[in-house]
N, CA, C and O atoms as a MOPAC input file, in Angstrom:
PM7 MOZYME 1SCF
protein

 N    -15.42200 1   -12.41800 1   -11.46200 1
 C    -15.52300 1   -11.10600 1   -11.47900 1
 C    -14.19100 1   -10.28700 1   -11.88300 1
 O    -13.12200 1   -10.53500 1   -11.32500 1
 N    -14.29100 1    -9.47700 1   -12.70200 1
 C    -13.06200 1    -8.80100 1   -13.15600 1
 C    -12.84500 1    -7.62300 1   -12.21300 1
 O    -13.79100 1    -7.10700 1   -11.61800 1
 N    -11.47200 1    -7.16600 1   -12.07400 1
 C    -11.09400 1    -6.13300 1   -11.33300 1
 C    -11.82900 1    -4.86400 1   -11.80700 1
 O    -12.16900 1    -4.02000 1   -10.97800 1
 N    -12.08900 1    -4.70200 1   -13.16500 1
 C    -12.75500 1    -3.54500 1   -13.70200 1
 C    -14.04600 1    -3.34600 1   -13.22400 1
 O    -14.46200 1    -2.20200 1   -13.03700 1
 N    -14.81600 1    -4.45600 1   -12.97800 1
 C    -16.23800 1    -4.44800 1   -12.59700 1
 C    -16.34600 1    -4.42400 1   -10.94800 1
 O    -17.43000 1    -4.13800 1   -10.43900 1
 N    -15.43400 1    -4.66700 1   -10.29300 1
 C    -15.48900 1    -4.86300 1    -8.90400 1
 C    -15.51200 1    -3.48800 1    -8.14000 1
 O    -15.00800 1    -2.46600 1    -8.60700 1
 N    -16.08500 1    -3.55200 1    -7.03500 1
 C    -16.34400 1    -2.32000 1    -6.26200 1
 C    -15.63000 1    -2.52400 1    -4.94100 1
 O    -15.64700 1    -3.64800 1    -4.44100 1
 N    -14.99900 1    -1.51600 1    -4.33300 1
 C    -14.49300 1    -1.52300 1    -3.18300 1
 C    -15.31800 1    -0.54700 1    -2.26900 1
 O    -15.67900 1     0.57200 1    -2.63200 1
 N    -15.59900 1    -1.16000 1    -0.91500 1
 C    -16.25300 1    -0.17900 1    -0.04900 1
 C    -15.29600 1     0.89500 1     0.31400 1
 O    -14.07000 1     0.78800 1     0.31200 1
 N    -16.01700 1     1.97600 1     0.63500 1
 C    -15.07100 1     3.18500 1     0.97000 1
 C    -14.38600 1     2.92500 1     2.27200 1
 O    -14.97400 1     2.50700 1     3.27000 1
 N    -13.17300 1     3.18200 1     2.21000 1
 C    -12.34200 1     3.06400 1     3.43900 1
 C    -11.90600 1     4.40400 1     3.88600 1
 O    -11.19800 1     5.06400 1     3.12500 1
 N    -12.24500 1     4.86600 1     5.01200 1
 C    -11.97100 1     6.16600 1     5.46700 1
 C    -11.57300 1     6.06000 1     7.01500 1
 O    -12.33000 1     5.63700 1     7.88900 1
 N    -10.29300 1     6.50200 1     7.20600 1
 C     -9.81800 1     6.49400 1     8.63700 1
 C     -9.11800 1     7.83000 1     8.82400 1
 O     -8.17600 1     8.22200 1     8.13400 1
 N     -9.69700 1     8.50500 1     9.86200 1
 C     -9.05800 1     9.78400 1    10.34800 1
 C     -8.67700 1     9.76200 1    11.76600 1
 O     -9.43600 1     9.99800 1    12.70600 1
 N     -7.28700 1     9.42200 1    11.84300 1
 C     -6.90100 1     9.32400 1    13.39800 1
 C     -6.29700 1    10.61800 1    13.85200 1
 O     -6.52800 1    11.02600 1    14.99000 1
 N     -5.52500 1    11.29300 1    13.01100 1
 C     -4.94700 1    12.57300 1    13.39700 1
 C     -4.80100 1    13.37500 1    11.98000 1
 O     -5.11800 1    12.91600 1    10.88300 1
 N     -4.28000 1    14.61400 1    12.22200 1
 C     -4.22700 1    15.41400 1    10.96300 1
 C     -3.17200 1    14.82800 1     9.94500 1
 O     -3.23000 1    15.07600 1     8.74100 1
 N     -2.18700 1    14.01900 1    10.53100 1
 C     -1.19000 1    13.49000 1     9.56500 1
 C     -1.35900 1    11.94600 1     9.36500 1
 O     -0.66900 1    11.33000 1     8.55200 1
 N     -2.29700 1    11.36200 1    10.13600 1
 C     -2.59600 1     9.91800 1    10.10300 1
 C     -3.98300 1     9.70300 1     9.53700 1
 O     -4.93300 1     9.65300 1    10.31800 1
 N     -4.16500 1     9.57300 1     8.24400 1
 C     -5.52200 1     9.44900 1     7.80300 1
 C     -5.41600 1     8.74600 1     6.37100 1
 O     -4.37500 1     8.79300 1     5.71500 1
 N     -6.47200 1     8.14700 1     5.97300 1
 C     -6.56300 1     7.65400 1     4.54700 1
 C     -8.05900 1     7.49500 1     4.05400 1
 O     -9.01100 1     7.29700 1     4.80900 1
 N     -8.11900 1     7.59900 1     2.80700 1
 C     -9.48600 1     7.31200 1     2.07900 1
 C     -9.15000 1     6.57700 1     0.82700 1
 O     -8.38300 1     7.04000 1    -0.01700 1
 N     -9.74400 1     5.41600 1     0.72500 1
 C     -9.52400 1     4.52300 1    -0.43800 1
 C    -11.00700 1     4.17200 1    -1.05400 1
 O    -11.96000 1     3.85500 1    -0.34200 1
 N    -11.05300 1     4.27000 1    -2.38800 1
 C    -12.22800 1     4.10100 1    -3.12000 1
 C    -12.06800 1     3.65000 1    -4.57800 1
 O    -10.93900 1     3.69700 1    -5.06400 1
 N    -12.99900 1     3.25900 1    -5.24500 1
 C    -12.88300 1     3.00100 1    -6.67800 1
 C    -13.69600 1     3.99800 1    -7.44400 1
 O    -14.90400 1     4.10300 1    -7.23000 1
 N    -13.03000 1     4.78300 1    -8.39000 1
 C    -13.74100 1     5.74200 1    -9.14800 1
 C    -13.52800 1     5.57900 1   -10.62200 1
 O    -12.39400 1     5.66800 1   -11.09100 1
 N    -14.53000 1     5.35500 1   -11.33500 1
 C    -14.27400 1     5.14600 1   -12.81800 1
 C    -13.43200 1     3.94000 1   -13.15000 1
 O    -12.55900 1     4.00200 1   -14.01600 1
 N    -13.68200 1     2.86700 1   -12.48200 1
 C    -12.86800 1     1.67400 1   -12.50800 1
 C    -11.44500 1     1.79500 1   -12.25800 1
 O    -10.65700 1     1.05000 1   -12.84100 1
 N    -10.98700 1     2.83700 1   -11.28700 1
 C     -9.68900 1     3.07000 1   -10.89600 1
 C     -9.63200 1     3.07600 1    -9.42600 1
 O    -10.47100 1     3.72100 1    -8.79700 1
 N     -8.66200 1     2.37400 1    -8.80000 1
 C     -8.49500 1     2.44800 1    -7.38200 1
 C     -7.93200 1     3.79100 1    -7.06800 1
 O     -6.99800 1     4.25100 1    -7.72500 1
 N     -8.47900 1     4.42200 1    -6.08500 1
 C     -7.98900 1     5.70800 1    -5.66800 1
 C     -7.68000 1     5.71500 1    -4.17000 1
 O     -8.58700 1     5.48600 1    -3.36900 1
 N     -6.44200 1     5.96600 1    -3.76500 1
 C     -6.06000 1     5.90900 1    -2.37300 1
 C     -5.27500 1     7.23200 1    -2.05100 1
 O     -4.29800 1     7.60500 1    -2.70200 1
 N     -5.77300 1     7.86000 1    -1.04400 1
 C     -5.05200 1     9.14700 1    -0.52200 1
 C     -4.84200 1     8.92000 1     0.99400 1
 O     -5.63800 1     8.25600 1     1.65700 1
 N     -3.74700 1     9.49400 1     1.50700 1
 C     -3.50200 1     9.50000 1     2.93900 1
 C     -2.40000 1    10.37000 1     3.43200 1
 O     -1.77700 1    11.10400 1     2.66400 1
 N     -2.14700 1    10.29300 1     4.74500 1
 C     -0.98900 1    10.96000 1     5.32600 1
 C      0.23500 1    10.46000 1     4.88100 1
 O      0.31000 1     9.35200 1     4.34900 1
 N      1.28000 1    11.24400 1     5.07000 1
 C      2.62500 1    11.05400 1     4.58600 1
 C      3.10200 1     9.53600 1     4.90900 1
 O      3.85900 1     8.91300 1     4.16400 1
 N      2.57800 1     9.03500 1     6.08200 1
 C      3.17800 1     7.68600 1     6.45000 1
 C      2.15800 1     6.62100 1     6.40500 1
 O      2.26600 1     5.62300 1     7.11700 1
 N      1.07100 1     6.81300 1     5.51100 1
 C      0.01500 1     5.83700 1     5.33600 1
 C      0.09100 1     5.05200 1     4.09900 1
 O     -0.85900 1     4.33700 1     3.78000 1
 N      1.22100 1     5.13600 1     3.32900 1
 C      1.14800 1     4.46300 1     2.07200 1
 C      1.20900 1     2.97900 1     2.20200 1
 O      0.60300 1     2.29500 1     1.37800 1
 N      1.92200 1     2.39100 1     3.21400 1
 C      1.88800 1     0.85800 1     3.42000 1
 C      0.43700 1     0.43900 1     3.60000 1
 O      0.04900 1    -0.57300 1     3.01600 1
 N     -0.41000 1     1.15700 1     4.38000 1
 C     -1.72500 1     0.87500 1     4.66800 1
 C     -2.61100 1     0.87400 1     3.46400 1
 O     -3.47500 1     0.01500 1     3.28700 1
 N     -2.36900 1     1.88100 1     2.62400 1
 C     -3.16100 1     2.04500 1     1.37600 1
 C     -2.97200 1     0.88500 1     0.49600 1
 O     -3.90700 1     0.32000 1    -0.07100 1
 N     -1.60800 1     0.50900 1     0.38400 1
 C     -1.19500 1    -0.60500 1    -0.49900 1
 C     -1.86200 1    -1.87700 1     0.02900 1
 O     -2.36300 1    -2.67100 1    -0.76700 1
 N     -1.88300 1    -2.08600 1     1.29900 1
 C     -2.37800 1    -3.19300 1     1.89100 1
 C     -3.89600 1    -3.40300 1     1.56700 1
 O     -4.33900 1    -4.47500 1     1.15400 1
 N     -4.66500 1    -2.26900 1     1.79500 1
 C     -6.06400 1    -2.28600 1     1.35900 1
 C     -6.24900 1    -2.64200 1    -0.11300 1
 O     -7.12400 1    -3.45800 1    -0.40500 1
 N     -5.52000 1    -2.11200 1    -1.02500 1
 C     -5.53600 1    -2.47500 1    -2.38300 1
 C     -5.34900 1    -3.81000 1    -2.68300 1
 O     -6.10100 1    -4.40000 1    -3.45900 1
 N     -4.22900 1    -4.44100 1    -2.03000 1
 C     -3.91500 1    -5.80800 1    -2.24100 1
 C     -4.98800 1    -6.71700 1    -1.68100 1
 O     -5.25300 1    -7.74500 1    -2.30500 1
 N     -5.64900 1    -6.42200 1    -0.52600 1
 C     -6.75200 1    -7.22000 1     0.10100 1
 C     -7.97300 1    -7.09000 1    -0.88900 1
 O     -8.68500 1    -8.07100 1    -1.10200 1
 N     -8.20500 1    -5.90500 1    -1.47800 1
 C     -9.37300 1    -5.76400 1    -2.36100 1
 C     -9.11400 1    -6.65700 1    -3.64600 1
 O    -10.05300 1    -7.34200 1    -4.05400 1
 N     -8.01500 1    -6.68700 1    -4.24400 1
 C     -7.71900 1    -7.42200 1    -5.41700 1
 C     -7.82400 1    -8.86700 1    -5.04900 1
 O     -8.48000 1    -9.61200 1    -5.77700 1
 N     -7.23300 1    -9.32000 1    -3.98000 1
 C     -7.32400 1   -10.70200 1    -3.58600 1
 C     -8.73900 1   -11.19500 1    -3.36500 1
 O     -9.05000 1   -12.35400 1    -3.63800 1
 N     -9.56600 1   -10.34700 1    -2.88900 1
 C    -11.04800 1   -10.64800 1    -2.56800 1
 C    -11.78800 1   -10.83500 1    -3.90200 1
 O    -12.87700 1   -11.40700 1    -3.86800 1
 N    -11.30500 1   -10.41600 1    -5.04500 1
 C    -12.15800 1   -10.51100 1    -6.21900 1
 C    -11.53100 1   -11.46000 1    -7.25000 1
 O    -12.12400 1   -11.69500 1    -8.30200 1
 N    -10.38600 1   -11.98600 1    -6.97700 1
 C     -9.78300 1   -13.03300 1    -7.97300 1
 C     -9.86700 1   -14.42100 1    -7.43800 1
 O     -9.43500 1   -15.36500 1    -8.10000 1

């Protein structure tokens, strides 16, 4: 399965107003948004998603 055709389940975590994230695939593009300190967690979700499909 190619990365282009793979789907990622929606990841949505809302812990506080500044500790939150949403990750999804939209139009074959990984989309990750989150609070100011959630970048590491978003990258980890992306890496796990890619590893699961290759």
